[in-house]
N, C-alpha and C positions, 0 to 999 in steps of 0.2 A: 410331740410327733412332728415330723417334717411335713410341710404342706406345699403342694404343687398346684398351681392354676393352669389348666389346659384349655386354650382358646382355639378351637378348630371346628370347621363346619362339616367335616367328613365324619359321619357317625362311626364307621368302622375304625378309623384311626384313633378317635377319642376313647371309644370303649376298650380298645385293645390296650392302649396306654394305661387307662384306669385300672383294668384287671391286673396288668402286670405290676404297676407300682404298689397297688394295695396288697399284693402277695408279700411285699417286703415292708409292710407296716408304714406305708406313706399315705397321708391323707390327701386325696385328690378332689379337686373342685373343678366342674366342667362348665364350659360356656361356649355357645356356638353363635351368639349374637354379639357383634363387636360393641354395640351400645351398652351391653351388660358387663363387659370384661373390665372396664375401668372401676365400675361400682364395686365389683366382687374383689378386685385387687385391693383397693384402699379399706375394704371391710375386713378381709382375712390376712392381708399382709403376708402373702406366701413367701416361701424360701426360694421358689424358682417359678418362672413363668414359661410355658412352652406355647409358643405362638406360631400359627400357620399363616402364611402370606400367600395371597393370590397374585396373579400377574398384575392386576391393578390393585396396588397395595396402599392406596391413599388412606383407607380406614385404619389399616395396621399402623402406618407411619403416624397418623394423628394420635392413636393410642400411646405410641412410644414417646411422642413429644409431651403429651400430658403426663406420662409417667415420670419423664425427667424433670418436669417442672414442680412436682410434688416432693416436699422434703421427706415424707415417710416412705416413698417408693423408689426414689431416685437410684438407690444402690441394690435394688432387687435384680439378680441376674436373669437374663432372658436366652432361651434356646429357640431359635427360629427354624421352621421347616417351610419348604417352598420350592419354586422352580430354580433351575440353574441360574446363577448370577455372575456377572463380571467381578473379577477380583477387587477392583476398586469400589464397586458398590457394596461388597461384603464388608470392606474395611471401614467404610463410612457408618455401617450400622453399629460399630463399637461405641460410638458416642452416646447411643441410647441404652447402654447396658447389655447389648447382645454379645454374649460370650462364644456362642457356637451357632452355625448355620449349616443345616443339613439339607441338601438338595434331594428330592424324591426321585427314584425310589430309595428308601433309606436302608443302610446296612445296619440292622438292629443291634448286633453286638457292640459296635463302636458307639451307637447312639445311647444305649443304656449305660455303658461305661462312663460317657461324658455326664449323664445325669447323676450317676453315683458319685463322681468326683466333686461335683458342684455342691451336692448335698452332704458330702463327707459321709456318705452311707452307701457303700458298694452294694449294687444290685446283683442278685443271683440270676444267672442266665445260662440256659442249656445251650451249649455250642456243639451238640452232637451233629456230625456231617448228616445232612438230609436234603434230598430233592423233593420238593412237593409240587406237583403240577396239578392244575384244576381247569378242566374245560367241559363243555357241554355239547350234546347233539339233541336237538329237540328238548324233550323233558327229561333226558337221561344225562345225569352229570357224572363225570369220571374224575375220581381222586386218585392219583397215582403217587406212590411214595417209593423212593429208592434210597440206598445207602444206610439209612437209619431212621429211628423215630425221634424227632426233636420236638419237645414240649412247647417251646415258644411258637413254632410254626403251626402246631395242632391248636394252640389257642387261637391264633390268627385265622386259621382255617374256619373256625366257627363263624366268624364275622364275614369272612369273604364269601363263604358258601351262602349265608343268609342274604348278603347283598345281591348275589347272583340271582337268587330265587325271587327276591323282591323286585329287582330291576327288570328281569325278563318275564315277570308276572307268570311264573310257573306254578299252576295250582296243585299239581300232583307230581312233584319231582321224585325221580327214581335215581338212586345213588349206587354207583359201582366204585367200591374201594379196592384198588388194585395193588396187591402186596407181593407180586410174583418175583420182585427183585430183592426181597428181604428174607434172610434166613432167621426165623423166629423161634423162640423157645419159651419156656416158663419164666425165664429172666425178663422177658419183654412184656409179661402179662399186664403189669400195672400201666405201662405206656400204651399198650394196645386197648385197654379199657378206656384210657383217657382220650385216645383217638376217636373211638366209636362214640363215647359220650358227648364229645364236641360236635359230631355229626348229628346225633339224635337231638341235640339241644336247638337245632335250627328249626324255624317255624315250618310247618307243612311237611316235615320229614317224618314218615312212619316206618316203624320196624320192617313191615312186610315189603316195602319198596327199597330196602337197603341190602345190597349183595356184596359179598366179599370174595375176591379172587386171590387165592393163596396156595402155595404148594406145601405149606407147613401143616402137618397133622395137629399141632398144638393149637392153631387157630380155631379149627372146627371143634376141639374139645372144649376150648374156653367159651365159645359162643353157646354151645349145647349145654354147658353147666351153669349158665348164667341166666337167671329168671328174667332179667330186664331186657335181655336180647332175644326173646321169644319171636319167632317168625323171620329173623335174619337169616339168610341163606349163605352157605359158604361152599364154594366149589373150586376145583383146581383146573377147570377148563372154561374158556370164555364163552364158547358157543352154549354150553349147557346153562351157564349163568344168565345169558341174555334171552334165553328162549321165553322166560316168563315176563320179560320186560318189553319186548318189541312186539309190534303188530304183525302177525304171521298171515293175516288175511289176505295181503297183497302178494306175498311171496313165501311159500312154505319152507324154502330152502334158507336155513339160518345163516349158513355161510355167506350167501349172496347178501342177506340183510346186514351182516356185519360189515361187509366191504362197502355197500351202497349207503348205509344209513348210519353206521356207527363209527367206522374209521375216517369217514369224511366229516370233517368238523362242519357245524352249522355255519352257514353264511350269515345268519342273523345276529350271531354273537360277535361283538367286537370288544376287544380288551379296553376296559375303562382305564384311562391314563390316571385317573384320580385314585385308583385302588392302590393300596400300599403293597409293595412287593415284600417277599420274605427273605431277601438275600442277606447273607452274612458277609463280612469283609473277605473271608478266605474264599468265598464262591465268586467274587467279582472279577477275578483274573487280572487285578491290577492292585496298586497300592490304595488301601482303604482311605477314604476321605474321613478325616477326623472332626470335621466341622469347624476347624480353626478359621476365625474371622481375620485376626491380625497376625502377621508374620513380621517380626522386628529383628534387626540386626544392631547389636550394640557393640561399639569399638572404643575400648578404654583400657589404658595400660594400669590404671589404678584399680586393683582387684576389689577393694572394698567399695569404691564407687560403682564399679561394674556390677556387683552382686546386688547392691541396693537399687540400682536402676532396673535390673532384671525383675526383681520382685514387684516393682511398681507395675510393670507391664503384664506380668503373669497373673496379677491379681484381677485383671480383666479378661482372662483367657487366652492372652496372646502366647503364640509360639516364639520363643525368644532364643536367638543364637548369639553367643558372645564371642568376642575376639579381643585379645590383648595387644594385638598389633595390626595395623592397617595392611601390612603385607599379607598377613594370614587370611584377612578379609578378601583382598584382591585375588589370592591365589585360588580360593574356593568359590569365588562369586559366580552365581548362576543368574541369568536375566529372568525376570519375572518372579524371582523368589521371595522378595521382601517388599512389604508395603511401605516401610520407612527404615531409614538408618539413623541411629543416634551415635554421633561422633564426637570425641574428645580430640582436638587438633594439637593439644600440648602433650605430645608423647615423646619419650626419649629419642626414639629413632627418626623423629619428624615424619612418621609414616601417615600422620592424619591428613596432611596436605596431599600426600601421594593418593589417598582415597579419593579426594575431591577431583583431582586431575584424572584419575582412573575412570570415575563415573561421568565426568564432563565429556570424555571422548566417546561415550556410548550412548546409544538411543534407548528409549523406554526404561530408564533408570528410576528407582525409588526416590522419593523426597529425602532430603538430609537435613537433620537438625544438628547444628554444632553446639554441643553441650560441654562448656569448658569454664575454668576459672577465668577471672578478668584477663582480658588480652587488650592490646592497644587498639585504638580506633582504626588505625591503618590496617591492622590484621582482621578486624571485623569487616571492613569494606572489602578486603581481599577474599575472605572466605565466601561472602555473598556473591561476589563477582564470579567465583568459581563454581557457583551452582548451588551452594547451600540454601536452603528455604528460609531458615531462621537461625538466630543465634540466641542462646540462653545461657545466662551465667550460673554457674554451680555455687551453692546447692539451690535446687528449687524444692518447694513443698511438693510431695508426692502427687497430689491431686492437680496442682498447677502445671506440673510437667506433663501429666497424663492428658489433661484437657487441651493443652496447647498442641500437644502432638496429634491428638484426634481431630482437632480443628484443621490442622494442616493436611492430614490424610483426607478429610471431608472437602478440602478446597476452600475453607472459609479465611485462610491467611495467605 
């Protein structure tokens, strides 16, 4: 069985990941104290480490240093979650075995896809389009769903709802599940039960305080026929539903109460930036972040050498783009796209030198390692004077090429 060590101080995130991974028969070990993480790692030797970093990441970096110094753990891949980082900082993490970095809020479909690839065990994930919004007013918590019922988001809902109740110290939470934007039928019965069960699993939530707003007759039939859902009320109009939830001693007009006390969100509640979002990549409105730490360009006319070098960098999770001509690279070059360029200057069309000239004339260009067979000393001096950061003679042992490249990215050479 594959083993994953999760080191994260956020209870919601830890428990959500554990639940999800164990569904796919993955053994999960949790730790929230950094001093325990190293001990657990050397004890269980996991197949993957998922590590959360804070803004002050000195403890996490110390752990990564110790991991790299241990022969038994040096090759364990690491996925890091944390705040948004500069591209150069992300590339430097590759030296410590970090293969992916996901800035929060995480797009979970891409995140789980990456975990599956690293473990060579694809994870199941529900990608049903779903908008799930959670907010409160006083002790009334509104859960609104639209588009569809997504099981991943409903699992996360349990932890997010529990966190809200605990954080806001709500002793008697009243829940309104709003499904008016969903057309539901008996086909959705299993997922609807899953939604309600996740809500009822939260501490302090009682059946009598759970209300469901839906236009679907099926929802009412399902609740009425389910012994575990006794006392849950279903209605198709919000005023009727809220009559039993709000205090009418101040104002007997329910419509006014809805406007004044329900539709106006509580000023007391502020969104917790540490709370994990439920976004998927297709909902972000832009190209998804696949967590890539390293972006490498390899330019080599020798196809065999090109593929061998590509495999070396892909083994540490790098996104590799290959070119058999320097001209092809220059024609498609985009600033800020690559962390490093691996360049063979001995090409039939002499385009290797053209790449150096091309990059030297531009600002904010990636470092270049010239990786060629023996060339004359004068040529070595020439490529270094044209901006190459280092010169390596082919062939290099895979680990040597990799470590020297990572050292250059990190700024140690």
